[in-house]
DRENDO-1510 file (C-alpha; in Angstrom, 1 decimal, always signed):
<recs>
REC; n; res; u; v; w
REC; 1; MET; -10.4; +2.0; -32.1 .
REC; 2; LYS; -8.6; +4.8; -33.8 .
REC; 3; SER; -4.8; +4.6; -33.9 .
REC; 4; GLU; -4.4; +7.9; -32.0 .
REC; 5; GLU; -6.8; +6.8; -29.3 .
REC; 6; LYS; -5.0; +3.5; -29.0 .
REC; 7; LYS; -1.6; +5.2; -28.7 .
REC; 8; ARG; -2.9; +7.5; -25.9 .
REC; 9; LEU; -4.4; +4.5; -24.1 .
REC; 10; GLN; -1.1; +2.6; -24.4 .
REC; 11; GLY; +0.6; +5.7; -22.9 .
REC; 12; ASN; -1.4; +5.2; -19.7 .
REC; 13; ILE; +0.7; +2.1; -18.9 .
REC; 14; TRP; +4.2; +3.7; -19.0 .
REC; 15; LYS; +2.8; +6.9; -17.4 .
REC; 16; SER; +1.4; +4.8; -14.6 .
REC; 17; TYR; +4.9; +3.4; -14.1 .
REC; 18; VAL; +6.4; +6.9; -14.0 .
REC; 19; PHE; +3.6; +8.1; -11.6 .
REC; 20; GLN; +4.4; +5.2; -9.2 .
REC; 21; ILE; +8.1; +5.8; -9.4 .
REC; 22; PHE; +7.9; +9.6; -8.7 .
REC; 23; SER; +5.4; +9.1; -5.8 .
REC; 24; ALA; +7.6; +6.3; -4.4 .
REC; 25; LEU; +10.7; +8.5; -4.0 .
REC; 26; ALA; +10.3; +8.8; -0.2 .
REC; 27; PHE; +13.8; +9.9; +0.7 .
REC; 28; PHE; +12.8; +10.4; +4.3 .
REC; 29; VAL; +12.0; +6.7; +5.1 .
REC; 30; PRO; +15.3; +5.8; +6.9 .
REC; 31; ILE; +15.3; +8.9; +9.1 .
REC; 32; ILE; +11.6; +9.9; +9.6 .
REC; 33; VAL; +11.4; +8.9; +13.2 .
REC; 34; LEU; +14.6; +10.7; +14.0 .
REC; 35; PHE; +13.3; +13.8; +12.1 .
REC; 36; TRP; +10.1; +13.8; +14.2 .
REC; 37; GLN; +12.2; +13.5; +17.4 .
REC; 38; GLU; +14.5; +16.3; +16.3 .
REC; 39; ASN; +11.5; +18.5; +16.0 .
REC; 40; GLY; +10.3; +17.7; +19.6 .
REC; 41; LEU; +7.9; +14.9; +19.1 .
REC; 42; SER; +7.7; +12.0; +21.6 .
REC; 43; LEU; +7.2; +8.4; +20.4 .
REC; 44; THR; +3.7; +8.6; +21.7 .
REC; 45; GLU; +3.0; +11.6; +19.5 .
REC; 46; VAL; +4.6; +9.8; +16.6 .
REC; 47; MET; +2.2; +6.9; +17.0 .
REC; 48; ILE; -0.7; +9.3; +17.4 .
REC; 49; LEU; +0.4; +11.0; +14.1 .
REC; 50; GLN; +0.4; +7.7; +12.3 .
REC; 51; SER; -2.9; +6.5; +13.8 .
REC; 52; LEU; -4.6; +9.7; +12.6 .
REC; 53; PHE; -3.0; +9.4; +9.2 .
REC; 54; SER; -4.2; +5.8; +8.8 .
REC; 55; LEU; -7.7; +6.6; +10.1 .
REC; 56; THR; -8.0; +9.6; +7.7 .
REC; 57; VAL; -7.1; +7.2; +4.8 .
REC; 58; VAL; -9.7; +4.8; +6.1 .
REC; 59; PHE; -12.3; +7.6; +6.1 .
REC; 60; LEU; -11.4; +8.7; +2.6 .
REC; 61; GLU; -10.7; +5.3; +1.0 .
REC; 62; VAL; -14.1; +4.4; -0.4 .
REC; 63; PRO; -15.4; +8.0; -1.1 .
REC; 64; SER; -12.2; +8.7; -3.1 .
REC; 65; GLY; -12.6; +5.5; -5.1 .
REC; 66; TYR; -16.3; +6.4; -5.7 .
REC; 67; VAL; -15.2; +9.8; -6.9 .
REC; 68; ALA; -12.9; +8.0; -9.4 .
REC; 69; ASP; -15.8; +5.8; -10.6 .
REC; 70; ILE; -18.1; +8.8; -11.0 .
REC; 71; PHE; -15.8; +11.6; -12.3 .
REC; 72; GLY; -13.0; +9.5; -13.8 .
REC; 73; ARG; -9.7; +8.0; -12.9 .
REC; 74; LYS; -7.8; +10.8; -14.5 .
REC; 75; LYS; -9.4; +13.6; -12.3 .
REC; 76; ALA; -8.8; +11.5; -9.2 .
REC; 77; LEU; -5.1; +11.1; -10.0 .
REC; 78; ILE; -4.8; +14.9; -10.8 .
REC; 79; SER; -6.3; +15.6; -7.3 .
REC; 80; ALA; -3.8; +13.2; -5.8 .
REC; 81; GLY; -0.9; +15.0; -7.4 .
REC; 82; PHE; -2.1; +18.3; -5.9 .
REC; 83; PHE; -2.6; +17.0; -2.4 .
REC; 84; LEU; +0.8; +15.2; -2.4 .
REC; 85; THR; +2.6; +18.3; -3.6 .
REC; 86; ILE; +1.0; +20.6; -1.0 .
REC; 87; GLY; +1.6; +17.9; +1.7 .
REC; 88; ILE; +5.3; +17.6; +1.0 .
REC; 89; PHE; +5.7; +21.4; +1.1 .
REC; 90; VAL; +4.0; +21.6; +4.5 .
REC; 91; TYR; +6.2; +18.8; +5.8 .
REC; 92; SER; +9.4; +20.4; +4.4 .
REC; 93; PHE; +8.8; +23.6; +6.4 .
REC; 94; GLY; +7.0; +22.1; +9.4 .
REC; 95; HIS; +8.5; +22.2; +12.9 .
REC; 96; ASN; +5.9; +20.8; +15.3 .
REC; 97; PHE; +3.2; +18.2; +15.8 .
REC; 98; TYR; +0.3; +20.2; +14.5 .
REC; 99; GLN; +2.1; +21.3; +11.3 .
REC; 100; PHE; +3.1; +17.6; +10.7 .
REC; 101; LEU; -0.5; +16.6; +11.4 .
REC; 102; ILE; -1.7; +19.0; +8.6 .
REC; 103; ALA; +0.9; +17.5; +6.3 .
REC; 104; GLU; -0.2; +14.0; +7.1 .
REC; 105; MET; -3.8; +14.9; +6.4 .
REC; 106; LEU; -2.9; +16.3; +3.0 .
REC; 107; TRP; -0.8; +13.3; +2.3 .
REC; 108; ALA; -3.7; +11.0; +3.3 .
REC; 109; PHE; -5.9; +12.8; +0.8 .
REC; 110; GLY; -3.3; +12.2; -1.9 .
REC; 111; VAL; -2.8; +8.5; -1.0 .
REC; 112; SER; -6.5; +7.9; -0.9 .
REC; 113; PHE; -7.1; +9.3; -4.4 .
REC; 114; VAL; -4.3; +7.1; -5.7 .
REC; 115; SER; -5.4; +3.9; -3.9 .
REC; 116; GLY; -7.7; +1.8; -6.0 .
REC; 117; THR; -7.8; +4.4; -8.8 .
REC; 118; ASP; -4.4; +3.4; -10.2 .
REC; 119; SER; -5.4; -0.3; -10.4 .
REC; 120; ALA; -8.8; +0.5; -11.9 .
REC; 121; LEU; -7.2; +2.8; -14.5 .
REC; 122; ILE; -4.7; +0.1; -15.6 .
REC; 123; TYR; -7.3; -2.6; -15.7 .
REC; 124; ASP; -9.8; -0.6; -17.7 .
REC; 125; THR; -7.1; +0.6; -20.0 .
REC; 126; LEU; -6.0; -3.0; -20.7 .
REC; 127; THR; -9.7; -4.0; -21.2 .
REC; 128; ASP; -10.1; -1.2; -23.9 .
REC; 129; LEU; -6.9; -2.5; -25.5 .
REC; 130; LYS; -8.2; -6.1; -25.2 .
REC; 131; LYS; -5.2; -7.1; -23.1 .
REC; 132; GLU; -6.8; -7.5; -19.7 .
REC; 133; SER; -5.2; -11.0; -19.4 .
REC; 134; THR; -1.9; -9.1; -18.9 .
REC; 135; TYR; -3.1; -7.2; -15.8 .
REC; 136; LYS; -1.1; -9.2; -13.3 .
REC; 137; LYS; +2.0; -8.8; -15.3 .
REC; 138; VAL; +1.5; -5.0; -15.7 .
REC; 139; MET; +0.6; -4.5; -12.1 .
REC; 140; GLY; +3.6; -6.5; -11.1 .
REC; 141; ASN; +5.8; -4.2; -13.1 .
REC; 142; VAL; +4.1; -1.1; -11.6 .
REC; 143; PHE; +5.0; -2.3; -8.1 .
REC; 144; PHE; +8.4; -3.5; -9.2 .
REC; 145; TYR; +9.4; -0.1; -10.5 .
REC; 146; SER; +7.9; +1.8; -7.5 .
REC; 147; LEU; +9.7; -0.5; -5.0 .
REC; 148; ILE; +13.0; -0.1; -6.9 .
REC; 149; ALA; +12.5; +3.6; -6.7 .
REC; 150; THR; +11.8; +3.4; -3.0 .
REC; 151; SER; +14.9; +1.3; -2.5 .
REC; 152; ILE; +17.1; +3.8; -4.3 .
REC; 153; ALA; +15.4; +6.6; -2.3 .
REC; 154; SER; +16.1; +4.8; +1.0 .
REC; 155; ILE; +19.9; +4.6; +0.3 .
REC; 156; VAL; +20.1; +8.2; -1.0 .
REC; 157; GLY; +17.9; +9.4; +1.9 .
REC; 158; GLY; +20.3; +7.8; +4.4 .
REC; 159; PHE; +23.3; +9.7; +3.0 .
REC; 160; VAL; +21.3; +13.0; +2.7 .
REC; 161; GLY; +19.8; +12.5; +6.2 .
REC; 162; LYS; +23.2; +12.2; +7.7 .
REC; 163; ILE; +23.8; +15.8; +6.6 .
REC; 164; ASP; +20.4; +17.2; +7.3 .
REC; 165; PHE; +17.1; +15.4; +7.9 .
REC; 166; ARG; +15.0; +18.1; +6.3 .
REC; 167; TRP; +16.8; +17.9; +3.0 .
REC; 168; THR; +15.2; +14.5; +2.4 .
REC; 169; PHE; +11.9; +16.3; +2.2 .
REC; 170; TYR; +13.2; +19.1; +0.0 .
REC; 171; LEU; +14.5; +16.5; -2.5 .
REC; 172; MET; +10.9; +15.1; -3.0 .
REC; 173; ILE; +9.3; +18.5; -4.0 .
REC; 174; PRO; +10.2; +18.5; -7.7 .
REC; 175; PHE; +9.0; +14.9; -8.1 .
REC; 176; MET; +5.7; +15.6; -6.4 .
REC; 177; ILE; +5.2; +18.7; -8.6 .
REC; 178; LEU; +5.7; +16.6; -11.8 .
REC; 179; LEU; +2.9; +14.2; -10.8 .
REC; 180; ILE; +0.4; +17.0; -11.7 .
REC; 181; PRO; +1.2; +17.4; -15.4 .
REC; 182; LEU; +1.8; +13.7; -15.7 .
REC; 183; SER; -1.8; +13.1; -14.5 .
REC; 184; PHE; -3.2; +15.7; -16.9 .
REC; 185; SER; -1.6; +13.8; -19.8 .
REC; 186; LEU; -3.5; +10.5; -19.0 .
REC; 187; LYS; -6.2; +9.2; -21.3 .
REC; 188; GLU; -9.5; +8.4; -19.5 .
REC; 189; PRO; -10.4; +4.7; -20.3 .
REC; 190; LYS; -14.0; +3.8; -21.1 .
REC; 191; ARG; -16.4; +2.3; -18.6 .
REC; 192; HIS; -19.4; +0.1; -19.4 .
REC; 193; LYS; -21.9; +2.3; -17.6 .
REC; 194; ARG; -22.2; +5.4; -15.4 .
REC; 195; ILE; -23.8; +5.2; -12.0 .
REC; 196; PHE; -25.6; +8.5; -11.7 .
REC; 197; LYS; -29.2; +7.2; -11.7 .
REC; 198; ARG; -30.1; +7.2; -8.0 .
REC; 199; GLY; -27.6; +9.6; -6.4 .
REC; 200; TYR; -24.1; +9.1; -5.2 .
REC; 201; LEU; -24.8; +8.0; -1.7 .
REC; 202; VAL; -27.5; +5.5; -2.7 .
REC; 203; GLU; -25.2; +4.0; -5.3 .
REC; 204; LEU; -22.2; +3.9; -2.9 .
REC; 205; ILE; -24.3; +2.0; -0.3 .
REC; 206; LYS; -25.4; -0.3; -3.1 .
REC; 207; ILE; -21.8; -1.0; -4.1 .
REC; 208; LEU; -20.8; -1.7; -0.5 .
REC; 209; LYS; -23.8; -3.9; +0.0 .
REC; 210; TYR; -22.8; -5.9; -3.1 .
REC; 211; SER; -19.2; -6.2; -1.9 .
REC; 212; PHE; -19.9; -7.2; +1.7 .
REC; 213; VAL; -23.4; -8.7; +1.7 .
REC; 214; GLU; -24.5; -10.0; -1.7 .
REC; 215; ASN; -21.2; -11.4; -3.1 .
REC; 216; ILE; -20.0; -13.8; -0.4 .
REC; 217; LYS; -16.8; -14.7; -2.3 .
REC; 218; LEU; -15.9; -11.0; -2.8 .
REC; 219; ARG; -16.6; -10.2; +0.9 .
REC; 220; TRP; -14.3; -12.9; +2.3 .
REC; 221; LEU; -11.6; -12.2; -0.3 .
REC; 222; ILE; -11.6; -8.5; +0.8 .
REC; 223; ILE; -11.5; -9.5; +4.5 .
REC; 224; TYR; -8.7; -11.9; +3.9 .
REC; 225; SER; -6.8; -9.3; +1.9 .
REC; 226; ALA; -7.3; -6.9; +4.9 .
REC; 227; VAL; -5.9; -9.4; +7.2 .
REC; 228; ILE; -2.8; -9.8; +5.0 .
REC; 229; ILE; -2.3; -6.1; +4.7 .
REC; 230; GLY; -2.9; -5.4; +8.4 .
REC; 231; PHE; -0.8; -8.1; +9.9 .
REC; 232; ASN; +2.0; -7.8; +7.3 .
REC; 233; GLY; +2.2; -4.0; +7.9 .
REC; 234; ALA; +2.0; -4.1; +11.7 .
REC; 235; ILE; +5.7; -4.8; +12.0 .
REC; 236; LEU; +6.7; -1.6; +10.3 .
REC; 237; TRP; +7.3; +0.6; +13.4 .
REC; 238; LEU; +9.1; -2.3; +15.2 .
REC; 239; TYR; +11.8; -2.7; +12.6 .
REC; 240; GLN; +14.1; -0.1; +13.9 .
REC; 241; PRO; +14.1; -1.2; +17.5 .
REC; 242; TYR; +14.4; -4.8; +16.3 .
REC; 243; PHE; +17.5; -3.9; +14.3 .
REC; 244; GLN; +19.0; -2.3; +17.3 .
REC; 245; LEU; +18.1; -5.3; +19.5 .
REC; 246; SER; +19.9; -7.6; +17.0 .
REC; 247; GLY; +23.0; -5.5; +17.0 .
REC; 248; LEU; +22.7; -3.9; +13.5 .
REC; 249; ASP; +24.5; -0.6; +13.1 .
REC; 250; ILE; +22.2; +2.3; +12.5 .
REC; 251; LEU; +24.3; +3.3; +9.5 .
REC; 252; HIS; +23.1; +0.2; +7.7 .
REC; 253; PHE; +19.3; +0.8; +8.3 .
REC; 254; GLY; +18.9; +2.5; +4.9 .
REC; 255; PHE; +20.5; -0.4; +3.1 .
REC; 256; VAL; +18.3; -2.9; +4.9 .
REC; 257; PHE; +15.2; -1.0; +3.9 .
REC; 258; ALA; +16.4; -0.8; +0.4 .
REC; 259; ALA; +16.9; -4.6; +0.4 .
REC; 260; PHE; +13.4; -5.0; +1.7 .
REC; 261; ASN; +12.0; -3.0; -1.2 .
REC; 262; LEU; +14.1; -4.9; -3.7 .
REC; 263; VAL; +12.7; -8.3; -2.5 .
REC; 264; ALA; +9.2; -6.9; -2.6 .
REC; 265; ALA; +9.8; -5.4; -6.1 .
REC; 266; LEU; +11.1; -8.8; -7.4 .
REC; 267; SER; +8.2; -10.7; -5.9 .
REC; 268; SER; +5.8; -8.2; -7.4 .
REC; 269; LYS; +7.4; -8.3; -10.8 .
REC; 270; TYR; +7.2; -12.0; -11.1 .
REC; 271; ALA; +4.0; -12.5; -9.1 .
REC; 272; HIS; +2.1; -13.4; -12.3 .
REC; 273; LYS; +4.5; -16.2; -13.1 .
REC; 274; ILE; +4.6; -17.6; -9.6 .
REC; 275; GLU; +0.8; -17.4; -9.3 .
REC; 276; GLU; +0.3; -19.2; -12.6 .
REC; 277; LYS; +2.3; -22.2; -11.2 .
REC; 278; MET; +0.8; -22.2; -7.7 .
REC; 279; GLY; -2.8; -21.3; -8.5 .
REC; 280; GLN; -5.2; -19.3; -6.4 .
REC; 281; LYS; -5.6; -21.8; -3.5 .
REC; 282; TYR; -1.9; -22.2; -2.7 .
REC; 283; SER; -1.1; -18.5; -3.3 .
REC; 284; LEU; -3.6; -17.4; -0.7 .
REC; 285; MET; -2.5; -20.0; +1.8 .
REC; 286; MET; +1.2; -19.1; +1.3 .
REC; 287; LEU; +0.6; -15.4; +2.1 .
REC; 288; ILE; -0.6; -16.0; +5.7 .
REC; 289; ILE; +1.9; -18.8; +6.4 .
REC; 290; LEU; +4.9; -16.7; +5.4 .
REC; 291; THR; +3.7; -13.7; +7.3 .
REC; 292; GLY; +2.9; -15.5; +10.6 .
REC; 293; GLY; +5.9; -17.8; +10.3 .
REC; 294; SER; +8.4; -15.0; +9.7 .
REC; 295; TYR; +7.3; -13.3; +12.9 .
REC; 296; LEU; +7.9; -16.4; +15.0 .
REC; 297; LEU; +11.3; -16.8; +13.4 .
REC; 298; MET; +12.2; -13.2; +14.2 .
REC; 299; SER; +11.1; -13.4; +17.8 .
REC; 300; ASN; +12.9; -16.7; +18.5 .
REC; 301; PHE; +16.2; -16.3; +16.6 .
REC; 302; ILE; +17.8; -12.9; +17.3 .
REC; 303; TYR; +21.3; -12.3; +15.9 .
REC; 304; LEU; +23.0; -9.7; +13.6 .
REC; 305; PHE; +21.4; -10.9; +10.4 .
REC; 306; SER; +18.0; -11.9; +11.8 .
REC; 307; PHE; +16.5; -9.1; +9.8 .
REC; 308; CYS; +16.7; -11.5; +6.9 .
REC; 309; PHE; +13.6; -13.3; +8.3 .
REC; 310; ALA; +11.7; -10.0; +7.4 .
REC; 311; PHE; +12.4; -10.7; +3.7 .
REC; 312; LEU; +9.5; -13.2; +3.9 .
REC; 313; GLN; +7.2; -10.3; +4.8 .
REC; 314; GLN; +8.6; -8.3; +1.9 .
REC; 315; PHE; +7.9; -11.1; -0.5 .
REC; 316; VAL; +4.3; -11.1; +0.8 .
REC; 317; ARG; +4.1; -7.3; +0.4 .
REC; 318; GLY; +5.1; -7.4; -3.2 .
REC; 319; TYR; +3.3; -10.6; -4.2 .
REC; 320; SER; -0.1; -10.0; -2.6 .
REC; 321; LYS; -1.4; -6.9; -4.2 .
REC; 322; PRO; -1.1; -7.8; -7.9 .
REC; 323; VAL; -2.5; -11.3; -7.2 .
REC; 324; ILE; -5.3; -10.4; -4.9 .
REC; 325; THR; -6.5; -7.4; -6.8 .
REC; 326; ASP; -6.6; -9.6; -9.9 .
REC; 327; TYR; -8.9; -12.0; -8.0 .
REC; 328; ILE; -11.1; -9.2; -6.9 .
REC; 329; ASN; -11.2; -7.6; -10.4 .
REC; 330; LYS; -12.5; -10.9; -11.8 .
REC; 331; LEU; -15.4; -10.8; -9.3 .
REC; 332; THR; -16.5; -7.2; -10.1 .
REC; 333; THR; -17.3; -4.9; -13.1 .
REC; 334; SER; -15.7; -1.8; -14.5 .
REC; 335; ASP; -18.3; +0.7; -13.3 .
REC; 336; ILE; -17.7; -0.1; -9.6 .
REC; 337; ARG; -14.2; -1.4; -9.8 .
REC; 338; ALA; -12.3; +1.5; -8.2 .
REC; 339; THR; -14.9; +1.7; -5.4 .
REC; 340; VAL; -14.5; -2.1; -4.6 .
REC; 341; LEU; -10.7; -1.9; -4.7 .
REC; 342; SER; -10.9; +1.1; -2.4 .
REC; 343; ALA; -13.1; -0.9; -0.1 .
REC; 344; GLN; -10.4; -3.6; -0.1 .
REC; 345; ASN; -7.8; -1.0; +0.9 .
REC; 346; LEU; -10.1; +0.5; +3.5 .
REC; 347; MET; -10.5; -2.8; +5.2 .
REC; 348; GLY; -6.7; -3.3; +5.3 .
REC; 349; ARG; -6.2; +0.2; +6.8 .
REC; 350; LEU; -8.9; -0.4; +9.4 .
REC; 351; PHE; -7.3; -3.7; +10.4 .
REC; 352; TYR; -3.8; -2.1; +10.5 .
REC; 353; SER; -5.1; +0.8; +12.6 .
REC; 354; ALA; -6.7; -1.6; +15.1 .
REC; 355; ILE; -3.6; -3.8; +15.5 .
REC; 356; ILE; -0.9; -1.1; +15.8 .
REC; 357; PRO; -1.8; +0.3; +19.3 .
REC; 358; PHE; -2.3; -3.3; +20.7 .
REC; 359; ILE; +1.1; -4.5; +19.5 .
REC; 360; GLY; +2.8; -1.3; +20.6 .
REC; 361; TRP; +1.3; -1.7; +24.1 .
REC; 362; ILE; +2.6; -5.2; +24.4 .
REC; 363; ALA; +6.1; -4.0; +23.3 .
REC; 364; ASP; +6.0; -1.2; +25.9 .
REC; 365; VAL; +4.6; -3.3; +28.8 .
REC; 366; TYR; +6.4; -6.6; +28.1 .
REC; 367; THR; +9.2; -6.9; +25.5 .
REC; 368; LEU; +9.7; -6.4; +21.8 .
REC; 369; THR; +10.2; -10.1; +21.1 .
REC; 370; GLN; +7.0; -11.0; +23.0 .
REC; 371; ALA; +5.1; -8.4; +20.9 .
REC; 372; ILE; +6.4; -10.0; +17.7 .
REC; 373; THR; +5.5; -13.5; +19.0 .
REC; 374; VAL; +1.9; -12.4; +19.7 .
REC; 375; LEU; +1.8; -10.9; +16.3 .
REC; 376; GLY; +2.9; -14.2; +14.7 .
REC; 377; ILE; +0.5; -16.4; +16.6 .
REC; 378; THR; -2.5; -14.0; +16.0 .
REC; 379; THR; -1.7; -13.8; +12.3 .
REC; 380; LEU; -1.7; -17.6; +11.9 .
REC; 381; VAL; -4.9; -18.1; +14.0 .
REC; 382; VAL; -6.9; -15.4; +12.3 .
REC; 383; GLY; -5.6; -16.1; +8.8 .
REC; 384; VAL; -6.2; -19.8; +8.9 .
REC; 385; GLY; -9.7; -19.2; +10.3 .
REC; 386; ILE; -10.5; -17.0; +7.2 .
REC; 387; LEU; -8.9; -19.5; +4.9 .
REC; 388; PHE; -11.3; -22.1; +6.2 .
REC; 389; ILE; -14.2; -19.9; +5.4 .
REC; 390; LEU; -12.8; -19.2; +1.9 .
REC; 391; HIS; -12.5; -22.9; +1.4 .
REC; 392; LYS; -16.0; -23.4; +2.6 .
REC; 393; ASP; -17.3; -20.8; +0.1 .
REC; 394; LYS; -15.2; -22.4; -2.6 .
REC; 395; VAL; -12.9; -19.4; -3.1 .
REC; 396; VAL; -9.9; -21.7; -2.5 .
</recs>
C-alpha cells in the first residue's frame, strides 16, 4: 500500500470521530417535548411523530445499507450529511405537526444512511490497514466521543432552551453543514468483491436470506441485539415523567441526561477491555440482566435519586453496540457487511416501534411504575428465552 493511500485511510478513523461528534450535538434533547408542546402538539401527536420516524428508519434501514455496499460507504455518508442538514433547517423553522413530520422524515433518511455504514467503513478501513483486531477499541472510541458530545450538548441545550427552545435547533445548523465536506474528504476502503451480478433486489434478498435463514448463529445474534436495542430504548419517553414522579427539579433534567451519556460513553470506550475479561457468553448475558433488572429497581424504589438506576441502562447502551457489532462482523464478510449491520439495526427499530405503543398504553391506563414493571419482566422473560436459543446453537 502506498504511503499516501495509507495516510488517507488512517484519516478515515479521526474523521469518523469528528462525524460522530458533529452529528451527536443534539442541543434540543432536554427540551424537545416542551418545544413540540409549545408549537401546539399534543402528547399523542408527539408519540405518532416518533412512531412514524422509527418506522421510516425501519423501512430505509436495509436499503440504505445495501446502497452503501453497492455504491460505497463514502457516498452513503455524503447523502446522510445532506439529509441531516436539510432536516435541521426544516425543524428550525417548523411550527406545526406536518412541518415537523417532514423534518423527521428527512432526519430518518440521514440516520438510515449513517446506520451500519459508519461501522462498515471503520471495519473495512482497519482491515485494509491490517488492524481489524482493534475494531472494538476504535468503535468504543467512536461512541465515547459522540456520547461526550451529546452530554455537553444536553447541558448547553438546557441553558439555551431556557431562553428560547428554537435556538437549540439554530445552534445545530453549522455542525450539520460541516458533515457534508467532511464526508467528501473520506477515503473509500476496499471491499473483496462487488455484488452487481444478479441485480440489486435479488442480491438484497440473498443477503437477508443468508442473515436470517442460512446462518443460524447470525440470525439469533441479530434478534438478540434487537431485543437489547428495543427494550433498552423503550424507557426513553418515560424518563421525564419518571423524573417528575421521583421529585427531581426540571432544571436538573439536562444534567441527568448528560450524566447518562457520560456513563454510556465510558462503557463504550472501555467495552473492548471489559469484553476481553468477560468473554462473549457473559457479555451477552449481562446485557439483558442489567436492562431488565434496572427497570424493576426503578419501579420499586422511587426517591429523589432513583434515576441512578437508569445508569445501568446507559452502561448497556454504550457497551452493547461495539461488542455485538464485533460479533456480527466476525460472522459476515466485507461485501455484505453494511447490509447485515443495517439488518441488525432494522430489527432493533422494529422491536422498539412495537414496544413503545404498548408500554405507553399501560402508563396511560394504569400507572407509570406499573408500565416500567411490565417492561422489566418482559425484558427478562424474552431475553432469557433468546439466550437459551443462543446457548443451544453454541453462540454462547
